[in-house]
C-alpha positions as CSV (number, residue, x, y, z in Angstrom):
1,M,157.8,126.8,116.8
2,E,160.0,123.1,117.6
3,K,160.1,121.8,121.6
4,L,163.0,119.6,123.3
5,R,162.9,116.2,124.6
6,V,164.8,113.9,126.3
7,T,164.1,110.1,126.4
8,D,164.4,107.2,128.1
9,S,167.2,106.5,126.8
10,C,169.7,109.0,128.9
11,I,172.5,107.7,130.1
12,G,172.8,110.9,132.6
13,C,176.4,111.4,131.0
14,G,175.9,115.1,131.3
15,L,177.2,116.5,128.2
16,C,173.9,118.3,127.3
17,V,174.0,120.0,131.3
18,S,177.6,120.8,130.8
19,Q,177.3,122.6,127.0
20,N,173.6,123.9,127.9
21,E,172.5,125.0,131.1
22,K,170.0,127.0,129.1
23,Y,168.0,123.8,128.2
24,F,169.0,121.2,129.8
25,E,169.3,120.2,133.7
26,F,169.6,116.4,135.7
27,N,166.6,115.8,138.1
28,D,166.7,113.5,141.3
29,E,168.1,110.5,139.6
30,G,170.8,112.1,138.0
31,L,169.6,112.4,134.2
32,S,168.9,115.4,132.2
33,Q,165.9,117.1,131.2
34,P,164.2,120.2,129.3
35,K,165.3,123.2,131.5
36,Q,163.1,124.8,128.9
37,E,161.3,122.9,126.2
38,I,160.4,126.1,124.0
39,I,163.5,126.8,121.5
40,D,164.5,129.6,120.8
41,E,165.3,129.9,116.7
42,E,168.6,132.0,117.2
43,D,169.6,128.6,120.1
44,K,168.4,126.0,117.4
45,A,171.9,125.3,115.3
46,E,173.6,125.0,118.6
47,L,171.1,122.4,120.3
48,L,171.7,120.2,116.9
49,T,175.2,119.7,118.0
50,I,174.7,119.1,121.5
51,V,171.6,116.3,120.0
52,E,174.4,114.8,117.6
53,S,176.7,114.7,120.0
54,C,174.3,112.7,122.8
55,P,175.6,108.6,123.1
56,G,172.4,108.0,124.1
57,E,170.6,109.3,121.3
58,A,168.3,110.9,124.2
59,I,167.5,114.5,122.7
60,I,164.9,115.1,120.2
61,I,163.6,118.1,118.7
62,E,160.4,118.1,117.0
63,E,157.7,120.1,115.5
64,E,155.5,120.8,119.0
65,K,151.6,119.7,117.9
């Protein structure tokens, strides 16, 4: 099972939130945070594209431990 994480290097540009509101939302500081952490297999390809597009390189997909 894979999990979505947003690191402290988020700059709050909103690209991920605008591309996928199922998985991303803004927190009170205006930075991105996961709305849904566990990744559905059918959404993985789209999320990988968002990971690659993140200007702050803040989005990580990792194996849940």
